[in-house]
C-alpha positions as CSV (number, residue, x, y, z in Angstrom):
1,M,-25.9,0.8,7.9
2,H,-27.2,4.0,6.1
3,G,-26.4,7.1,8.0
4,M,-23.6,5.4,10.0
5,K,-21.3,7.9,11.7
6,R,-17.7,7.1,10.7
7,A,-15.1,7.1,13.5
8,C,-12.8,9.4,11.6
9,E,-15.3,12.2,11.4
10,S,-13.9,13.8,14.5
11,L,-10.3,13.6,13.2
12,L,-11.5,15.2,9.9
13,S,-13.1,18.0,11.8
14,A,-9.9,18.6,13.8
15,Y,-7.6,18.5,10.8
16,L,-9.8,21.0,8.9
17,K,-9.1,23.4,11.8
18,T,-5.4,22.7,11.7
19,F,-4.4,22.3,8.0
20,P,-5.3,24.1,4.7
21,C,-5.9,20.7,3.1
22,V,-6.9,17.3,4.3
23,A,-6.3,14.1,2.3
24,L,-8.5,11.1,2.8
25,L,-6.6,8.1,1.4
26,G,-7.8,4.5,1.4
27,V,-8.9,1.5,-0.5
28,R,-11.7,1.8,-3.1
29,Q,-15.3,1.6,-1.7
30,S,-14.3,2.2,1.9
31,G,-16.6,5.2,2.2
32,K,-14.4,8.2,1.3
33,T,-16.9,9.8,-1.1
34,T,-19.8,9.3,1.4
35,L,-17.7,11.0,4.1
36,L,-17.4,14.1,1.8
37,D,-21.1,14.5,2.2
38,T,-20.6,15.4,5.9
39,L,-18.6,18.5,5.1
40,G,-21.7,20.7,5.2
41,T,-23.1,23.5,3.1
42,G,-20.9,25.6,1.0
43,W,-18.6,22.9,-0.2
44,R,-18.2,22.1,-3.9
45,R,-17.3,18.5,-4.8
46,F,-15.5,17.5,-8.0
47,D,-14.9,13.9,-9.1
48,L,-11.9,13.4,-11.4
49,E,-13.4,10.1,-12.6
50,R,-16.3,12.2,-14.0
51,R,-15.2,13.3,-17.5
52,A,-16.7,16.8,-17.3
53,D,-14.9,17.5,-14.0
54,Y,-11.6,16.0,-15.3
55,A,-11.8,18.1,-18.4
56,M,-12.4,21.3,-16.5
57,I,-9.6,20.8,-14.0
58,S,-7.0,19.2,-16.2
59,R,-7.2,22.0,-18.8
60,D,-5.5,24.4,-16.4
61,P,-5.2,23.3,-12.7
62,D,-3.7,26.7,-11.6
63,A,-6.6,28.6,-13.1
64,F,-9.1,26.2,-11.5
65,F,-7.7,26.9,-8.0
66,R,-7.6,30.7,-8.6
67,V,-11.3,30.5,-9.2
68,N,-12.1,27.9,-6.6
69,T,-10.2,29.2,-3.6
70,K,-11.8,27.4,-0.7
71,R,-14.4,24.8,0.4
72,V,-13.4,22.5,-2.5
73,S,-13.3,18.7,-2.3
74,I,-11.7,16.7,-5.1
75,D,-12.5,13.0,-5.3
76,E,-10.0,10.4,-6.8
77,A,-7.1,12.9,-7.0
78,Q,-4.7,10.2,-8.1
79,V,-6.2,10.3,-11.6
80,L,-4.6,13.7,-12.2
81,P,-1.1,14.0,-10.6
82,E,-0.6,17.5,-12.1
83,I,-3.1,18.7,-9.5
84,F,-0.7,18.6,-6.6
85,P,1.8,21.3,-7.6
86,A,-1.2,23.6,-8.5
87,L,-2.8,22.8,-5.1
88,R,0.5,23.7,-3.3
89,V,0.6,27.1,-5.1
90,A,-3.1,27.8,-4.2
91,I,-2.5,26.9,-0.6
92,D,0.7,29.1,-0.3
93,A,-1.2,32.1,-1.7
94,R,-3.3,32.1,1.5
95,R,-1.1,30.0,3.7
96,A,-2.6,30.9,7.1
97,E,-6.2,30.0,6.1
98,K,-7.3,26.5,7.3
99,G,-9.8,24.0,6.0
100,R,-9.9,25.1,2.4
101,F,-9.5,21.8,0.5
102,V,-10.2,18.1,1.0
103,I,-8.9,15.5,-1.5
104,T,-9.5,11.8,-1.7
105,G,-7.6,9.1,-3.3
106,S,-7.6,5.3,-3.6
107,S,-5.4,2.5,-4.8
108,S,-2.2,4.5,-5.6
109,P,1.2,4.1,-4.0
110,A,2.3,7.2,-5.9
111,L,-0.6,9.3,-4.4
112,L,0.9,9.3,-0.9
113,R,4.3,10.2,-2.3
114,S,2.7,13.0,-4.3
115,V,0.9,14.3,-1.3
116,S,3.9,14.0,1.0
117,E,6.3,15.7,-1.5
118,S,4.1,18.4,-2.9
119,L,2.0,19.3,0.2
120,A,4.4,18.6,3.1
121,G,3.4,20.7,6.1
122,R,0.2,21.8,4.4
123,V,-1.9,18.7,4.6
124,G,-3.3,16.4,7.3
125,I,-3.5,12.8,6.0
126,I,-6.3,10.4,7.2
127,E,-6.2,6.8,6.1
128,M,-9.8,5.8,5.4
129,S,-10.6,2.1,6.0
130,P,-13.8,0.0,5.6
131,F,-16.0,-0.3,8.7
132,S,-14.4,-1.2,12.0
133,W,-15.9,-3.1,14.9
134,D,-16.8,0.1,16.8
135,E,-18.5,1.5,13.7
136,V,-20.7,-1.6,13.0
137,T,-21.7,-1.7,16.6
138,R,-22.3,2.1,16.6
139,T,-20.1,2.6,19.6
140,S,-17.5,5.0,18.1
141,G,-16.3,7.6,20.6
142,R,-17.0,5.4,23.6
143,D,-14.3,5.0,26.3
144,S,-12.0,2.3,25.2
145,F,-8.8,0.5,25.9
146,L,-7.0,2.3,23.1
147,H,-8.2,5.6,24.4
148,R,-6.8,4.8,27.8
149,L,-3.5,3.4,26.4
150,Q,-2.5,7.0,25.4
151,D,-2.1,7.9,29.0
152,R,1.4,6.7,29.9
153,K,0.6,7.0,33.6
154,A,-2.2,4.5,33.3
155,G,-1.2,1.1,34.8
156,A,-2.4,-2.3,33.4
157,A,-5.4,-2.4,35.8
158,D,-6.4,1.2,34.8
159,T,-6.6,0.3,31.1
160,I,-9.3,-2.3,31.6
161,E,-11.2,-1.3,34.8
162,G,-14.8,-0.6,34.0
163,L,-14.6,-1.2,30.3
164,K,-17.9,-2.2,28.6
165,P,-18.3,-4.7,25.7
166,R,-19.4,-3.3,22.3
167,G,-21.4,-6.4,21.4
168,G,-21.6,-10.2,21.9
169,L,-19.3,-12.9,20.6
170,A,-21.8,-13.9,17.9
171,R,-21.9,-10.4,16.5
172,A,-18.1,-10.2,16.6
173,H,-17.9,-13.5,14.6
174,D,-20.3,-12.0,12.1
175,F,-18.2,-8.9,11.7
176,W,-15.1,-11.1,11.4
177,F,-16.6,-13.3,8.7
178,R,-18.1,-10.5,6.6
179,G,-15.3,-7.9,6.9
180,G,-15.8,-4.2,6.8
181,Y,-16.6,-3.2,3.2
182,P,-19.9,-1.3,3.2
183,E,-21.6,-2.9,0.3
184,P,-21.8,-6.5,1.7
185,W,-23.2,-5.0,4.9
186,L,-25.9,-3.2,3.0
187,N,-26.8,-6.5,1.2
188,S,-26.0,-9.5,3.3
189,E,-27.1,-12.2,0.9
190,D,-24.4,-14.8,0.2
191,S,-24.9,-14.6,-3.6
192,F,-24.5,-10.8,-3.5
193,R,-21.3,-11.1,-1.4
194,T,-19.8,-13.6,-3.9
195,H,-20.6,-11.6,-6.9
196,W,-19.5,-8.3,-5.3
197,V,-16.1,-9.6,-4.3
198,E,-15.5,-11.0,-7.8
199,Q,-16.4,-7.7,-9.4
200,Y,-14.4,-5.8,-6.7
201,I,-11.2,-7.8,-7.6
202,Q,-11.8,-7.2,-11.3
203,T,-12.2,-3.5,-10.7
204,Y,-9.2,-3.3,-8.5
205,L,-7.1,-5.2,-11.0
206,F,-8.2,-3.7,-14.3
207,R,-9.4,-0.2,-13.3
208,D,-6.8,0.7,-10.7
209,V,-3.7,-1.4,-10.8
210,K,-3.5,-1.7,-14.6
211,R,-4.0,2.1,-15.0
212,L,-1.2,2.7,-12.5
213,F,1.1,0.0,-13.9
214,P,0.2,-0.5,-17.6
215,G,3.0,-3.0,-18.1
216,L,1.8,-5.4,-15.4
217,D,1.3,-9.1,-16.3
218,D,-2.4,-9.1,-15.3
219,V,-2.8,-12.9,-15.6
220,R,0.1,-13.6,-13.2
221,F,-0.9,-10.7,-10.9
222,R,-4.4,-12.1,-10.7
223,R,-2.9,-15.4,-9.6
224,F,-0.8,-13.5,-7.1
225,L,-3.9,-11.8,-5.6
226,E,-5.6,-15.2,-5.2
227,M,-2.4,-16.5,-3.5
228,L,-2.6,-13.7,-0.9
229,G,-5.4,-15.6,0.8
230,G,-3.1,-18.5,1.6
231,L,-0.2,-16.2,2.5
232,S,-2.2,-14.1,4.9
233,G,-0.7,-14.4,8.4
234,R,2.5,-16.2,7.2
235,V,6.1,-15.0,7.3
236,L,6.8,-14.1,3.7
237,N,9.3,-15.9,1.6
238,Y,9.5,-14.0,-1.7
239,A,11.6,-16.7,-3.3
240,E,8.9,-19.4,-2.8
241,V,6.1,-17.2,-4.1
242,A,8.2,-16.3,-7.1
243,R,8.8,-19.9,-8.0
244,A,5.1,-20.7,-7.7
245,L,4.2,-17.9,-10.0
246,G,7.1,-18.3,-12.5
247,V,8.4,-14.8,-12.0
248,S,11.5,-13.3,-10.5
249,Q,11.9,-12.6,-6.8
250,P,12.2,-8.8,-7.4
251,T,8.9,-8.9,-9.3
252,V,7.2,-10.6,-6.4
253,A,8.6,-8.0,-4.0
254,D,7.3,-5.2,-6.2
255,W,3.8,-6.9,-6.3
256,F,3.7,-7.1,-2.5
257,D,4.6,-3.4,-2.4
258,I,1.7,-2.7,-4.9
259,A,-0.7,-4.7,-2.7
260,H,0.4,-2.9,0.4
261,G,0.5,0.5,-1.2
262,T,-3.1,0.1,-2.6
263,F,-4.4,-0.7,0.8
264,I,-5.5,-4.4,0.3
265,W,-2.5,-6.0,2.0
266,R,-0.8,-5.0,5.3
267,K,2.9,-5.7,5.5
268,I,4.1,-6.1,9.0
269,P,7.9,-5.7,9.4
270,A,9.9,-7.8,11.8
271,Y,10.8,-6.2,15.1
272,S,14.5,-5.3,15.1
273,K,15.2,-3.0,18.1
274,N,17.4,-4.1,21.0
275,V,17.3,-7.7,19.8
276,M,19.7,-10.0,21.6
277,K,18.4,-13.3,20.4
278,R,18.4,-14.7,16.9
279,T,15.1,-13.5,15.3
280,V,13.2,-13.9,12.1
281,K,13.9,-11.0,9.7
282,H,11.4,-11.6,7.0
283,P,8.1,-9.5,7.1
284,R,4.7,-11.1,7.5
285,G,1.5,-9.8,6.1
286,Y,-2.3,-10.0,6.1
287,L,-5.1,-9.3,3.7
288,R,-6.5,-6.2,5.4
289,D,-10.2,-7.1,5.1
290,S,-11.2,-10.4,6.6
291,G,-14.3,-10.6,4.3
292,L,-12.2,-10.3,1.2
293,L,-9.9,-13.0,2.6
294,H,-12.8,-15.4,3.3
295,A,-14.1,-14.8,-0.2
296,L,-10.7,-15.6,-1.8
297,L,-10.5,-18.8,0.4
298,R,-14.1,-19.7,-0.7
299,I,-15.3,-19.9,2.9
300,P,-19.1,-19.9,2.7
301,D,-20.2,-19.1,6.3
302,T,-19.1,-18.7,9.9
303,D,-19.4,-22.4,10.7
304,A,-17.0,-23.3,7.9
305,L,-14.7,-20.5,9.0
306,L,-14.4,-21.9,12.5
307,S,-13.2,-25.3,11.2
308,H,-11.0,-23.9,8.4
309,P,-7.2,-24.5,8.6
310,Q,-6.6,-20.7,8.4
311,M,-9.1,-19.8,11.1
312,G,-6.3,-18.8,13.5
313,S,-4.4,-16.6,11.0
314,S,-7.7,-15.0,9.8
315,W,-8.7,-14.0,13.3
316,E,-5.2,-12.7,14.0
317,G,-5.2,-10.6,10.9
318,M,-8.6,-9.2,11.6
319,V,-7.6,-8.1,15.2
320,V,-4.3,-6.7,14.0
321,E,-6.0,-4.6,11.4
322,E,-8.7,-3.5,13.9
323,V,-6.1,-2.2,16.3
324,L,-4.1,-0.4,13.7
325,R,-7.2,1.0,12.1
326,R,-8.5,2.4,15.3
327,L,-5.2,4.0,16.3
328,R,-5.2,5.8,13.0
329,T,-8.8,7.0,13.5
330,L,-7.8,8.4,16.9
331,G,-4.9,10.2,15.2
332,V,-2.3,8.4,17.4
333,A,1.2,8.2,15.7
334,H,2.7,4.8,16.1
335,E,5.0,2.2,14.6
336,Y,4.1,-1.5,14.4
337,S,6.0,-4.8,13.9
338,Y,5.9,-8.4,14.9
339,F,8.5,-10.4,16.9
340,R,9.6,-14.0,16.4
341,T,12.7,-15.8,17.4
342,G,14.4,-18.7,15.7
343,A,13.3,-20.9,18.6
344,G,9.6,-20.1,17.9
345,A,8.9,-17.5,20.6
346,E,6.5,-15.0,19.1
347,V,4.6,-11.7,19.7
348,D,1.9,-11.0,17.1
349,L,2.0,-7.2,17.3
350,V,4.4,-4.8,18.8
351,L,3.2,-1.2,19.0
352,E,5.5,1.8,19.7
353,G,4.5,5.5,20.1
354,N,4.3,8.3,22.7
355,F,2.3,5.8,24.7
356,G,5.4,3.6,25.1
357,R,6.0,0.0,23.9
358,V,3.1,-2.4,24.0
359,A,3.2,-6.1,23.0
360,M,0.1,-8.0,21.9
361,E,-0.6,-11.6,21.5
362,I,-3.8,-12.7,19.7
363,K,-5.8,-15.8,20.5
364,H,-9.2,-17.0,19.4
365,N,-9.5,-19.1,22.6
366,S,-11.6,-18.0,25.6
367,T,-9.1,-19.3,28.1
368,V,-5.4,-18.4,28.3
369,G,-3.0,-20.6,30.3
370,G,0.4,-19.9,31.8
371,R,2.2,-21.5,28.8
372,D,0.4,-19.1,26.5
373,L,1.8,-16.1,28.4
374,R,5.4,-17.2,28.4
375,G,6.6,-15.6,25.2
376,L,4.7,-12.4,25.9
377,R,6.0,-12.2,29.4
378,D,9.6,-12.7,28.2
379,F,9.3,-10.0,25.6
380,V,7.9,-7.5,28.0
381,A,10.7,-8.1,30.4
382,E,13.6,-8.2,27.9
383,H,12.4,-5.3,25.8
384,K,11.1,-3.1,28.7
385,A,7.6,-3.0,27.3
386,R,5.1,-1.0,29.2
387,L,2.3,-3.6,28.8
388,G,1.6,-7.1,27.5
389,V,-1.9,-7.7,26.1
390,V,-3.6,-11.0,25.1
391,I,-6.6,-10.2,22.9
392,N,-8.9,-13.2,23.2
393,N,-12.5,-14.3,23.5
394,D,-12.8,-14.4,27.3
395,V,-16.0,-13.2,28.9
396,A,-14.4,-10.2,30.6
397,P,-11.0,-8.4,30.8
398,R,-8.5,-9.9,33.3
399,L,-5.3,-8.7,35.0
400,Y,-3.0,-11.7,34.7
401,E,0.1,-10.1,36.3
402,E,1.2,-6.6,37.1
403,N,1.8,-5.6,33.5
404,L,0.0,-8.4,31.6
405,I,-3.7,-8.2,30.8
406,G,-6.3,-10.2,28.9
407,L,-8.7,-8.2,26.8
408,P,-11.7,-9.8,25.0
409,F,-12.0,-8.6,21.4
410,T,-15.6,-7.5,22.1
411,Y,-14.1,-5.0,24.6
412,L,-11.5,-3.6,22.3
C-alpha cells in the first residue's frame, strides 16, 4: 500500500487553485500527514504536536504568518485554536492569492466550527477518510456509477451501462472485514490488527477526547465506545443507552455528538421531507470503519463475520460509508438520511443534491426478489425520487424497472 494515490488528491489540487487555504479534516491515522507530502517542493510543514513547532507558532501566531506567507502546511491545527484568527488576518492581507496554506486536523468537533467561523469563504474543506474500496483496488478516477449520477439527464440504464468491476467478491469481503485504516493494511497479521485497534482506541480516548473534554468520565465513555459496536446499524434510543451506562440521557446525546464529531461514528438522521406516513424520527448510526467495528465485536476472520448476527448491519454500514466517502472525495455536495415507517417499510440511504433525490437499499444477497423491491419502489414513487438503487452482491448490474437498478458493490 506504500505509494498509494489517494482519491482526494485531485480535489486537493482543485481547491488549491480556488481557495487561499485548504483544510484536511478527518479521523486520526487516516493519511492526512502522508497526503501533505504530495504538495511538492517549496512547501514547509509544521506539526503542532511537535513541541518545537508548537512553541515557535504559539509564541506569536500573527508574527509567524507575517514571516511564513505562503506554501505553509500546519499539521494537527486543533491543538492551537489561536491559530485561526491569525490565519484569517494573514489570508486577508493577500486575499486574491490562492493555494497559500494547508491545515490538517483530527478528532475535534470544535475544529470544524473554528474553521467555519474564522475562515468562512477563505477555505476549502476536504474530509479525509481511511482507504476506500476504489483506493485499495487502485481504481480511483475510473468511470463509476457515482460519477455518472451527477448527470441529471442520465437515465437509470445510462448509470450502469458498460460499468466495470473494481475487483472480485473475495477481495470486497477482505476490504469489508479489514476496514480502511492504513496501518492494518500494511501489516495484515491478526495479532497486529488486534493490538493496533486496542492502542488506537486508547490513543483516541486519552490523547484526543480527554484533551478536548477534560471533565469526561473516561471509564464510562470507554464502555460507551465498546457499546457502539452493538449499536451500529440500529435506530438509536438514547434513553436505553443511558440506562445501560448509568448516566443521563443528555450525557449520552453529547457522547454520540462527540463520536460523530471526531469522525469514528456516522449519525444518519431520519428522512423528514414530504412525509405523509407515520415515520421513525430517531437517528440511526454506524461505526464509520468496518474494521474497527469487527475488532470491537471480537470477530476474528471473514468466515466468522459471515455467520455473525450483526453481519447484515455491518455490511450495510460499510456500504453507506463508502458511498458518502466517495461523494465527498468527488466534491459533490449532498445531504443524507434514512427512511423508515412505523409499519417497517425502509430505505437504508436517501441522497439529495444537485443530482436529484436517490434512494438506496443495501443487501448482502446476490439475488433480489420482487418483495425486496417493494419498499424502495414505493419510496421512489411517493417521494418523486430520480432513482432507486439496490446495492448487492450480484454478478453484474441490472435494470429492474425504468427507474430501479441493481448495482453490485464491486461495481460501485
